[in-house]
N, C-alpha and C positions, 0 to 999 in steps of 0.2 A: 292250590285253586286254580282248576283248569277254564282257559280262557280260549273264545274262540275269535279270531282276526277275520273278519267280511272282507275288509278290501286294503290292496298292499300296494302302495305304489314307490318306486324307486329307479332312480339314475344307475342305473349298473354299468362297468366298465368293464370287460373282458381281464382285467389285469387282476382284479380282485375274486372272493368267492367264498361260500360259505359250503359246507358239507355237513350233510343230514345221513343217520345210519339209525337203521333198524331193522331187526331180524336179519344182521349179517350183513346187507347191502347197505354199502356206503355210496350215497350220490353226493357229487358236487355243483354246485350252483356258481356258473359265471355271470351269466347274460340273465338268465330267466330267476326269477325272484325264490330264493330257499322256501317260502312262504305256499311255493307249489304243492308241499307235502301235503297242505289241508286241502282236503277236494272242493270245502267250503266257501276258499279264499277266491276274492275275483283279483286277479293280476291287470296291472298296468305299467308300462314302460314310461317314463315320464320325456319329459323334451327336452332335456338334457343327456339322456344315454347314449352312452360309444355301444355302436354295436360291430361286432366283429362278425360276418354273415358264416364265416366255417365256425367260429367256437359256437354259434347259435344253433346253428344246423346239427353238429356233434350231439350237443347238449342237448339237443332238444329227441333225437334218437336215444340218448340215453335214460332221457326220459319220460320217453313217450306213454309209458302203461299209466302212471299216475296223471301226464297231463288229458290225456282223454279222458279220463274220467271226470273232470271240470266241469263245472256247471257253466253256461254261460250269460252273460248279461246282455 
């Protein structure tokens, strides 16, 4: 069964991480939710999120192609 997640909220920390692989490309998510790979999912960073701006900026640059396709709320 295929499920579609419409909203994802998390309190991420830069010492954690999730990996998504597709078509031979590996993406690592530490600050941005791995749900970013679903272009229909709206992402929210919770109030308790710990942000390391260097990690977040690098992660954004590495995943900009999928993040720019996302719908805005």
